[in-house]
VEXKEPA-365371 format. One record per atom (N, C-alpha, C): residue number from 0; atom name; x, y, z. Coordinates in steps of 0.05 Angstrom, whole numbers, plus 5000, padded with zeros to 4 digits. Layout:
BEGIN
R / NUM / CA / X / Y / Z
...
% end
This chain:
BEGIN
R / 0 / N / 5017 / 4977 / 5000
R / 0 / CA / 5000 / 5000 / 5000
R / 0 / C / 5018 / 5025 / 5000
R / 1 / N / 5012 / 5044 / 4983
R / 1 / CA / 5028 / 5068 / 4981
R / 1 / C / 5016 / 5089 / 4999
R / 2 / N / 5033 / 5102 / 5014
R / 2 / CA / 5024 / 5124 / 5032
R / 2 / C / 5026 / 5150 / 5017
R / 3 / N / 5005 / 5166 / 5018
R / 3 / CA / 5005 / 5192 / 5005
R / 3 / C / 5005 / 5214 / 5025
R / 4 / N / 5023 / 5233 / 5021
R / 4 / CA / 5024 / 5256 / 5039
R / 4 / C / 5011 / 5280 / 5024
R / 5 / N / 4992 / 5293 / 5036
R / 5 / CA / 4979 / 5315 / 5024
R / 5 / C / 4994 / 5341 / 5030
R / 6 / N / 4997 / 5357 / 5009
R / 6 / CA / 5010 / 5383 / 5013
R / 6 / C / 4993 / 5402 / 5029
R / 7 / N / 5004 / 5411 / 5050
R / 7 / CA / 4991 / 5431 / 5068
R / 7 / C / 5012 / 5449 / 5079
R / 8 / N / 5008 / 5474 / 5076
R / 8 / CA / 5028 / 5494 / 5087
R / 8 / C / 5017 / 5504 / 5113
R / 9 / N / 5032 / 5502 / 5134
R / 9 / CA / 5025 / 5512 / 5161
R / 9 / C / 5034 / 5541 / 5163
R / 10 / N / 5016 / 5558 / 5172
R / 10 / CA / 5022 / 5587 / 5175
R / 10 / C / 5025 / 5593 / 5204
R / 11 / N / 5044 / 5611 / 5211
R / 11 / CA / 5047 / 5621 / 5238
R / 11 / C / 5064 / 5603 / 5256
R / 12 / N / 5061 / 5609 / 5282
R / 12 / CA / 5077 / 5596 / 5302
R / 12 / C / 5067 / 5568 / 5309
R / 13 / N / 5085 / 5552 / 5320
R / 13 / CA / 5079 / 5526 / 5331
R / 13 / C / 5078 / 5529 / 5362
R / 14 / N / 5057 / 5519 / 5374
R / 14 / CA / 5055 / 5520 / 5403
R / 14 / C / 5064 / 5493 / 5414
R / 15 / N / 5084 / 5493 / 5432
R / 15 / CA / 5094 / 5468 / 5443
R / 15 / C / 5086 / 5466 / 5472
R / 16 / N / 5071 / 5446 / 5479
R / 16 / CA / 5062 / 5442 / 5507
R / 16 / C / 5083 / 5426 / 5523
R / 17 / N / 5103 / 5441 / 5533
R / 17 / CA / 5125 / 5428 / 5547
R / 17 / C / 5127 / 5440 / 5575
R / 18 / N / 5142 / 5427 / 5592
R / 18 / CA / 5147 / 5436 / 5619
R / 18 / C / 5152 / 5413 / 5637
R / 19 / N / 5161 / 5419 / 5661
R / 19 / CA / 5168 / 5397 / 5679
R / 19 / C / 5190 / 5379 / 5667
R / 20 / N / 5184 / 5353 / 5665
R / 20 / CA / 5204 / 5335 / 5653
R / 20 / C / 5198 / 5329 / 5624
R / 21 / N / 5181 / 5346 / 5611
R / 21 / CA / 5175 / 5342 / 5582
R / 21 / C / 5188 / 5365 / 5566
R / 22 / N / 5200 / 5357 / 5543
R / 22 / CA / 5212 / 5376 / 5525
R / 22 / C / 5203 / 5372 / 5497
R / 23 / N / 5212 / 5389 / 5479
R / 23 / CA / 5205 / 5387 / 5451
R / 23 / C / 5229 / 5384 / 5434
R / 24 / N / 5224 / 5377 / 5408
R / 24 / CA / 5245 / 5373 / 5389
R / 24 / C / 5236 / 5385 / 5362
R / 25 / N / 5253 / 5401 / 5350
R / 25 / CA / 5248 / 5411 / 5323
R / 25 / C / 5272 / 5403 / 5306
R / 26 / N / 5266 / 5390 / 5283
R / 26 / CA / 5286 / 5382 / 5264
R / 26 / C / 5282 / 5400 / 5239
R / 27 / N / 5302 / 5416 / 5232
R / 27 / CA / 5302 / 5433 / 5209
R / 27 / C / 5313 / 5417 / 5185
R / 28 / N / 5299 / 5418 / 5162
R / 28 / CA / 5308 / 5403 / 5139
R / 28 / C / 5306 / 5420 / 5114
R / 29 / N / 5316 / 5409 / 5092
R / 29 / CA / 5312 / 5422 / 5066
R / 29 / C / 5285 / 5413 / 5055
R / 30 / N / 5276 / 5426 / 5033
R / 30 / CA / 5250 / 5420 / 5021
R / 30 / C / 5247 / 5392 / 5011
R / 31 / N / 5269 / 5379 / 5004
R / 31 / CA / 5267 / 5352 / 4993
R / 31 / C / 5258 / 5331 / 5013
R / 32 / N / 5257 / 5338 / 5038
R / 32 / CA / 5247 / 5319 / 5059
R / 32 / C / 5218 / 5324 / 5066
R / 33 / N / 5205 / 5344 / 5052
R / 33 / CA / 5177 / 5350 / 5058
R / 33 / C / 5160 / 5324 / 5054
R / 34 / N / 5144 / 5319 / 5075
R / 34 / CA / 5127 / 5295 / 5074
R / 34 / C / 5140 / 5269 / 5084
R / 35 / N / 5167 / 5270 / 5087
R / 35 / CA / 5181 / 5246 / 5097
R / 35 / C / 5179 / 5244 / 5127
R / 36 / N / 5178 / 5220 / 5137
R / 36 / CA / 5177 / 5216 / 5166
R / 36 / C / 5205 / 5216 / 5178
R / 37 / N / 5206 / 5227 / 5202
R / 37 / CA / 5230 / 5226 / 5219
R / 37 / C / 5222 / 5213 / 5245
R / 38 / N / 5239 / 5196 / 5255
R / 38 / CA / 5233 / 5181 / 5280
R / 38 / C / 5252 / 5188 / 5302
R / 39 / N / 5242 / 5187 / 5326
R / 39 / CA / 5259 / 5189 / 5350
R / 39 / C / 5253 / 5165 / 5367
R / 40 / N / 5273 / 5155 / 5381
R / 40 / CA / 5269 / 5133 / 5400
R / 40 / C / 5288 / 5138 / 5424
R / 41 / N / 5279 / 5131 / 5448
R / 41 / CA / 5296 / 5133 / 5471
R / 41 / C / 5321 / 5115 / 5467
R / 42 / N / 5344 / 5124 / 5475
R / 42 / CA / 5368 / 5108 / 5472
R / 42 / C / 5366 / 5082 / 5488
R / 43 / N / 5350 / 5082 / 5509
R / 43 / CA / 5347 / 5058 / 5526
R / 43 / C / 5327 / 5038 / 5514
R / 44 / N / 5310 / 5047 / 5495
R / 44 / CA / 5291 / 5029 / 5482
R / 44 / C / 5286 / 5037 / 5453
R / 45 / N / 5304 / 5028 / 5435
R / 45 / CA / 5302 / 5036 / 5407
R / 45 / C / 5277 / 5026 / 5393
R / 46 / N / 5262 / 5007 / 5405
R / 46 / CA / 5238 / 4998 / 5393
R / 46 / C / 5214 / 5016 / 5399
R / 47 / N / 5216 / 5034 / 5417
R / 47 / CA / 5195 / 5053 / 5424
R / 47 / C / 5198 / 5078 / 5407
R / 48 / N / 5185 / 5077 / 5383
R / 48 / CA / 5189 / 5099 / 5364
R / 48 / C / 5166 / 5120 / 5366
R / 49 / N / 5174 / 5144 / 5362
R / 49 / CA / 5155 / 5166 / 5358
R / 49 / C / 5163 / 5178 / 5331
R / 50 / N / 5143 / 5184 / 5315
R / 50 / CA / 5150 / 5195 / 5289
R / 50 / C / 5131 / 5217 / 5281
R / 51 / N / 5141 / 5234 / 5263
R / 51 / CA / 5125 / 5256 / 5252
R / 51 / C / 5137 / 5262 / 5224
R / 52 / N / 5121 / 5276 / 5208
R / 52 / CA / 5132 / 5282 / 5181
R / 52 / C / 5141 / 5311 / 5180
R / 53 / N / 5157 / 5316 / 5160
R / 53 / CA / 5168 / 5343 / 5155
R / 53 / C / 5146 / 5359 / 5142
R / 54 / N / 5140 / 5382 / 5153
R / 54 / CA / 5119 / 5399 / 5143
R / 54 / C / 5131 / 5425 / 5132
R / 55 / N / 5118 / 5436 / 5112
R / 55 / CA / 5125 / 5463 / 5102
R / 55 / C / 5111 / 5483 / 5120
R / 56 / N / 5125 / 5503 / 5129
R / 56 / CA / 5114 / 5523 / 5147
R / 56 / C / 5123 / 5551 / 5137
R / 57 / N / 5105 / 5570 / 5139
R / 57 / CA / 5113 / 5598 / 5133
R / 57 / C / 5113 / 5613 / 5159
R / 58 / N / 5136 / 5623 / 5166
R / 58 / CA / 5139 / 5636 / 5192
R / 58 / C / 5154 / 5662 / 5187
R / 59 / N / 5143 / 5684 / 5195
R / 59 / CA / 5154 / 5711 / 5192
R / 59 / C / 5162 / 5716 / 5163
R / 60 / N / 5145 / 5707 / 5144
R / 60 / CA / 5149 / 5712 / 5116
R / 60 / C / 5169 / 5694 / 5103
R / 61 / N / 5179 / 5674 / 5117
R / 61 / CA / 5199 / 5656 / 5107
R / 61 / C / 5188 / 5627 / 5106
R / 62 / N / 5194 / 5612 / 5085
R / 62 / CA / 5186 / 5584 / 5084
R / 62 / C / 5208 / 5567 / 5096
R / 63 / N / 5199 / 5550 / 5115
R / 63 / CA / 5218 / 5531 / 5128
R / 63 / C / 5205 / 5503 / 5127
R / 64 / N / 5222 / 5483 / 5131
R / 64 / CA / 5213 / 5455 / 5131
R / 64 / C / 5222 / 5443 / 5157
R / 65 / N / 5203 / 5434 / 5173
R / 65 / CA / 5210 / 5424 / 5200
R / 65 / C / 5193 / 5400 / 5207
R / 66 / N / 5205 / 5383 / 5224
R / 66 / CA / 5190 / 5362 / 5237
R / 66 / C / 5189 / 5370 / 5267
R / 67 / N / 5166 / 5372 / 5278
R / 67 / CA / 5162 / 5381 / 5306
R / 67 / C / 5152 / 5358 / 5323
R / 68 / N / 5167 / 5352 / 5344
R / 68 / CA / 5160 / 5331 / 5363
R / 68 / C / 5155 / 5344 / 5390
R / 69 / N / 5132 / 5338 / 5401
R / 69 / CA / 5126 / 5348 / 5428
R / 69 / C / 5102 / 5332 / 5439
R / 70 / N / 5100 / 5327 / 5464
R / 70 / CA / 5122 / 5329 / 5483
R / 70 / C / 5138 / 5303 / 5484
R / 71 / N / 5163 / 5304 / 5492
R / 71 / CA / 5180 / 5281 / 5495
R / 71 / C / 5191 / 5282 / 5524
R / 72 / N / 5190 / 5259 / 5538
R / 72 / CA / 5202 / 5259 / 5565
R / 72 / C / 5232 / 5265 / 5563
R / 73 / N / 5243 / 5279 / 5583
R / 73 / CA / 5271 / 5285 / 5584
R / 73 / C / 5287 / 5259 / 5582
R / 74 / N / 5310 / 5260 / 5567
R / 74 / CA / 5327 / 5237 / 5565
R / 74 / C / 5343 / 5237 / 5540
R / 75 / N / 5358 / 5216 / 5535
R / 75 / CA / 5375 / 5212 / 5511
R / 75 / C / 5358 / 5198 / 5489
R / 76 / N / 5361 / 5208 / 5465
R / 76 / CA / 5346 / 5198 / 5442
R / 76 / C / 5364 / 5195 / 5418
R / 77 / N / 5354 / 5179 / 5399
R / 77 / CA / 5366 / 5177 / 5373
R / 77 / C / 5346 / 5187 / 5353
R / 78 / N / 5354 / 5203 / 5334
R / 78 / CA / 5337 / 5215 / 5313
R / 78 / C / 5346 / 5204 / 5286
R / 79 / N / 5327 / 5194 / 5270
R / 79 / CA / 5335 / 5183 / 5244
R / 79 / C / 5312 / 5183 / 5225
R / 80 / N / 5318 / 5182 / 5199
R / 80 / CA / 5297 / 5176 / 5179
R / 80 / C / 5292 / 5146 / 5181
R / 81 / N / 5267 / 5137 / 5177
R / 81 / CA / 5260 / 5109 / 5181
R / 81 / C / 5277 / 5089 / 5166
R / 82 / N / 5283 / 5094 / 5142
R / 82 / CA / 5299 / 5074 / 5126
R / 82 / C / 5328 / 5072 / 5135
R / 83 / N / 5338 / 5093 / 5147
R / 83 / CA / 5366 / 5093 / 5155
R / 83 / C / 5371 / 5079 / 5181
R / 84 / N / 5352 / 5082 / 5200
R / 84 / CA / 5353 / 5069 / 5226
R / 84 / C / 5378 / 5076 / 5243
R / 85 / N / 5395 / 5093 / 5233
R / 85 / CA / 5417 / 5103 / 5249
R / 85 / C / 5416 / 5133 / 5246
R / 86 / N / 5423 / 5147 / 5266
R / 86 / CA / 5421 / 5176 / 5265
R / 86 / C / 5437 / 5188 / 5287
R / 87 / N / 5431 / 5212 / 5293
R / 87 / CA / 5447 / 5226 / 5313
R / 87 / C / 5433 / 5223 / 5340
R / 88 / N / 5450 / 5224 / 5361
R / 88 / CA / 5441 / 5223 / 5388
R / 88 / C / 5437 / 5251 / 5398
R / 89 / N / 5415 / 5255 / 5412
R / 89 / CA / 5409 / 5281 / 5424
R / 89 / C / 5399 / 5278 / 5452
R / 90 / N / 5398 / 5300 / 5466
R / 90 / CA / 5388 / 5300 / 5494
R / 90 / C / 5364 / 5320 / 5495
R / 91 / N / 5342 / 5310 / 5505
R / 91 / CA / 5318 / 5326 / 5509
R / 91 / C / 5318 / 5334 / 5539
R / 92 / N / 5314 / 5360 / 5544
R / 92 / CA / 5313 / 5370 / 5571
R / 92 / C / 5285 / 5380 / 5576
R / 93 / N / 5275 / 5375 / 5600
R / 93 / CA / 5248 / 5384 / 5608
R / 93 / C / 5246 / 5415 / 5606
R / 94 / N / 5223 / 5424 / 5595
R / 94 / CA / 5218 / 5452 / 5593
R / 94 / C / 5233 / 5467 / 5572
R / 95 / N / 5247 / 5452 / 5555
R / 95 / CA / 5264 / 5464 / 5534
R / 95 / C / 5258 / 5452 / 5507
R / 96 / N / 5264 / 5466 / 5486
R / 96 / CA / 5262 / 5456 / 5459
R / 96 / C / 5290 / 5451 / 5448
R / 97 / N / 5295 / 5427 / 5439
R / 97 / CA / 5321 / 5420 / 5426
R / 97 / C / 5317 / 5423 / 5396
R / 98 / N / 5335 / 5436 / 5383
R / 98 / CA / 5334 / 5440 / 5354
R / 98 / C / 5358 / 5427 / 5341
R / 99 / N / 5354 / 5412 / 5319
R / 99 / CA / 5376 / 5402 / 5303
R / 99 / C / 5372 / 5410 / 5274
R / 100 / N / 5394 / 5413 / 5260
R / 100 / CA / 5393 / 5424 / 5233
R / 100 / C / 5404 / 5403 / 5214
R / 101 / N / 5386 / 5393 / 5197
R / 101 / CA / 5394 / 5374 / 5176
R / 101 / C / 5396 / 5387 / 5149
R / 102 / N / 5395 / 5414 / 5148
R / 102 / CA / 5396 / 5427 / 5122
R / 102 / C / 5425 / 5427 / 5112
R / 103 / N / 5427 / 5425 / 5086
R / 103 / CA / 5453 / 5427 / 5073
R / 103 / C / 5461 / 5457 / 5074
R / 104 / N / 5486 / 5463 / 5073
R / 104 / CA / 5495 / 5491 / 5074
R / 104 / C / 5482 / 5506 / 5051
R / 105 / N / 5473 / 5530 / 5058
R / 105 / CA / 5460 / 5547 / 5038
R / 105 / C / 5480 / 5568 / 5029
R / 106 / N / 5481 / 5574 / 5004
R / 106 / CA / 5498 / 5596 / 4995
R / 106 / C / 5481 / 5621 / 4992
R / 107 / N / 5491 / 5643 / 5003
R / 107 / CA / 5476 / 5669 / 5002
R / 107 / C / 5489 / 5687 / 4982
% end
């Protein structure tokens, strides 16, 4: 079965419901990952996956592509695209948003 992602542009800010021992994660990507899923899993249990897809967003007049995860319990995680199954390790802290940048270098 083929999965179809519908094009939808999100306008404005993202509200993250975090605090206490819950944090958020934003993964910045290039446009080519729009609609692709990104997964996070606790380092202690790689089978417990949380995933979301990369969305196009317009924020302050600029188009950006992000995957937004919230809330995630504080701890160590691995972030990856599903087919790769290996990725970078990050730390989520309660009450904070962790941001990682998967964009290729942009020339201005």
